[in-house]
C-alpha positions in Angstrom: -51.6 -21.4 16.0 -49.8 -22.3 12.4 -48.3 -25.2 14.2 -51.7 -26.8 15.2 -52.5 -26.8 11.4 -52.3 -30.4 10.0 -52.2 -30.3 6.1 -53.3 -33.6 5.1 -54.8 -32.8 1.2 -52.0 -32.6 -1.5 -52.1 -29.7 -3.9 -53.4 -32.3 -6.5 -56.6 -33.2 -4.3 -57.4 -29.5 -3.7 -56.9 -28.8 -7.3 -59.5 -31.5 -7.9 -62.0 -30.1 -5.7 -61.9 -26.9 -7.0 -61.8 -28.5 -10.8 -65.5 -30.0 -9.3 -66.2 -27.1 -8.3 -65.7 -25.0 -11.2 -67.4 -28.0 -13.5 -70.5 -27.8 -11.3 -71.0 -24.2 -11.6 -70.3 -23.8 -15.4 -72.8 -26.6 -15.7 -75.5 -24.9 -13.2 -75.1 -21.6 -15.0 -75.7 -23.0 -18.6 -78.8 -24.9 -17.4 -79.7 -21.3 -15.6 -79.4 -20.0 -19.1 -81.6 -22.7 -20.9 -84.4 -22.4 -18.6 -84.4 -19.1 -18.8 -84.5 -19.0 -23.0 -87.3 -21.6 -22.2 -89.3 -20.1 -19.5 -87.8 -16.9 -18.2 -90.0 -16.7 -15.1 -88.6 -20.0 -13.9 -84.9 -18.6 -13.5 -85.4 -18.1 -9.9 -86.5 -21.7 -9.1 -83.7 -23.3 -11.4 -81.4 -21.4 -9.4 -82.6 -22.8 -6.2 -83.2 -26.4 -7.7 -79.9 -26.3 -9.0 -78.0 -25.1 -5.8 -79.8 -27.7 -3.8 -78.8 -30.6 -6.8 -75.0 -28.9 -6.4 -74.9 -29.5 -2.4 -76.0 -33.1 -2.7 -73.7 -34.0 -5.5 -70.7 -32.0 -3.5 -71.7 -34.4 -0.5 -71.7 -37.5 -2.4 -67.8 -36.2 -3.4 -66.5 -34.9 -0.5 -67.9 -38.1 1.7 -65.1 -40.5 1.0 -62.9 -37.7 2.3 -65.0 -37.2 5.6 -64.7 -40.3 6.4 -61.3 -41.2 5.8 -59.3 -41.4 9.1 -56.4 -39.8 6.6 -57.7 -36.4 6.1 -58.6 -33.5 8.6 -62.1 -33.1 8.3 -61.9 -29.4 9.1 -59.3 -29.2 6.3 -61.3 -31.0 4.1 -64.4 -28.7 4.6 -62.4 -25.3 4.5 -60.8 -26.4 1.4 -63.9 -27.4 -0.2 -66.8 -25.2 1.2 -65.1 -21.9 0.9 -64.5 -21.9 -2.7 -68.0 -23.7 -2.9 -69.8 -20.8 -1.3 -67.8 -17.9 -3.1 -69.3 -19.9 -6.6 -72.4 -19.9 -5.1 -72.6 -16.4 -4.6 -71.2 -15.7 -8.5 -74.1 -18.3 -9.3 -76.6 -16.2 -7.2 -75.7 -12.7 -8.6 -75.6 -14.1 -12.1 -79.2 -15.3 -11.6 -80.0 -11.8 -10.4 -78.6 -10.3 -13.4 -80.4 -12.7 -15.8 -83.8 -11.7 -13.9 -82.9 -7.9 -14.0 -82.2 -8.6 -17.9 -85.8 -9.4 -18.4 -86.9 -12.2 -21.1 -84.5 -13.4 -23.7 -84.9 -12.5 -27.0 -85.8 -15.0 -29.8 -82.9 -15.8 -32.0 
């Protein structure tokens, strides 16, 4: 099985993918917190919208890799979306915890 695995992505490209996901996640989480401070009842909607936006931006980021004959599509998808899904679960957990805390106190 291991001999059939094609490694076409460099470590630098994999690092760039993961850094891109981390950047999007930090941006989305900060946006959720800002939405929570302005209108607490909209945190769930913000989460859903941000996940959709992240998915579209991620597809735009991955499109050149997927269309290139140089890269193995399965490898690109696995390397990106395995980490992407972990971060989406993190965001869902954090959105849930923000909702559980209740409205933010004014500062």
